[in-house]
C-alpha positions as CSV (number, residue, x, y, z in Angstrom):
1,X,28.8,10.0,-42.2
2,X,25.4,11.5,-41.5
3,X,24.5,12.3,-37.9
4,X,20.9,12.0,-36.8
5,X,19.6,14.3,-34.1
6,X,16.7,13.3,-32.0
7,X,14.7,15.8,-30.1
8,X,12.5,15.0,-27.1
9,X,8.9,15.3,-27.9
10,X,6.7,17.3,-25.7
11,X,4.0,15.2,-24.1
12,X,0.6,15.6,-25.8
13,X,-2.6,13.8,-26.0
14,X,-1.8,12.7,-29.6
15,X,1.7,11.4,-29.0
16,X,2.2,8.9,-26.1
17,X,5.2,7.3,-27.7
18,X,8.6,7.8,-26.1
19,X,11.3,9.4,-28.2
20,X,14.6,7.5,-28.9
21,X,16.2,9.5,-26.0
22,X,13.9,7.8,-23.5
23,X,14.6,4.3,-24.6
24,X,16.7,2.1,-22.2
25,X,20.3,1.5,-23.2
26,X,20.1,-2.3,-22.4
27,X,17.4,-4.8,-22.9
28,X,16.8,-7.5,-20.4
29,X,18.6,-10.7,-21.2
30,X,18.5,-14.3,-20.0
31,X,16.6,-14.9,-16.8
32,X,15.6,-11.3,-16.4
33,X,13.8,-11.3,-19.7
34,X,11.5,-14.2,-18.7
35,X,8.1,-13.9,-17.1
36,X,8.0,-14.8,-13.4
37,X,6.2,-18.1,-14.0
38,X,8.9,-19.2,-16.5
39,X,11.6,-18.2,-13.9
40,X,9.9,-20.3,-11.2
41,X,9.6,-23.3,-13.5
42,X,13.3,-23.2,-14.3
43,X,14.2,-22.7,-10.6
44,X,12.0,-25.6,-9.7
45,X,13.8,-27.9,-12.1
46,X,17.2,-26.8,-10.7
47,X,16.1,-27.7,-7.2
48,X,14.8,-31.1,-8.2
49,X,18.1,-31.8,-10.1
50,X,20.1,-30.9,-7.1
51,X,18.1,-33.3,-4.9
52,X,18.5,-36.1,-7.4
53,X,22.2,-35.6,-7.6
54,X,22.5,-35.5,-3.8
55,X,24.1,-32.1,-3.7
56,X,21.1,-30.2,-2.2
57,X,21.6,-29.1,1.4
58,X,19.0,-28.7,4.0
59,X,20.0,-27.0,7.2
60,X,19.5,-29.0,10.4
61,X,18.3,-27.1,13.5
62,X,21.8,-27.5,14.9
63,X,23.5,-25.9,11.9
64,X,20.9,-23.1,11.9
65,X,21.6,-22.4,15.6
66,X,25.3,-22.3,15.0
67,X,24.9,-19.9,12.1
68,X,22.7,-17.6,14.1
69,X,25.1,-17.7,17.0
70,X,28.0,-16.7,14.7
71,X,26.0,-13.8,13.2
72,X,24.9,-12.7,16.7
73,X,28.5,-12.6,17.9
74,X,29.5,-10.4,14.9
75,X,26.7,-7.9,15.5
76,X,27.4,-7.8,19.3
77,X,31.0,-6.7,18.7
78,X,29.6,-3.3,17.5
79,X,29.0,-1.6,20.8
80,X,27.5,1.6,19.3
81,X,25.0,-0.5,17.4
82,X,24.0,-2.5,20.5
83,X,23.7,0.7,22.5
84,X,21.4,2.2,19.9
85,X,19.2,-1.0,19.9
86,X,18.9,-0.9,23.7
87,X,18.1,2.8,23.7
88,X,15.4,2.3,21.2
89,X,13.9,-0.6,23.1
90,X,13.9,1.4,26.4
91,X,12.3,4.4,24.7
92,X,9.5,2.2,23.2
93,X,8.9,0.5,26.5
94,X,8.6,3.9,28.2
95,X,6.1,5.0,25.6
96,X,4.0,1.9,26.1
97,X,4.0,2.3,29.8
98,X,2.9,6.0,29.5
99,X,0.1,5.0,27.1
100,X,-1.2,2.3,29.4
101,X,-1.3,4.7,32.4
102,X,-3.0,7.4,30.3
103,X,-5.7,5.0,29.1
104,X,-6.3,3.9,32.7
105,X,-6.8,7.5,33.8
106,X,-9.2,8.1,30.9
107,X,-11.8,5.6,32.2
């Protein structure tokens, strides 16, 4: 069995092609290989089909409120995270206050 060795070519004005070493191992397949417009067209059809079959779901404001509340409760359990948020907000407020008084003194 014959082994072929590839050497990486030094960049030059004459040779802008990549050597076999630089080629990606996997080519894009399926949805990833399509151009964005083609992806949108397929997605659009999927959305329409879901609505026609009655399986599409649209959140009501009540469902959205409940989901947000649930997420907020999960985040609030992390005391360190909440303390960091509060600290950052207090620091920014102090900076804004200092900037406002500095601007008043400049006039």
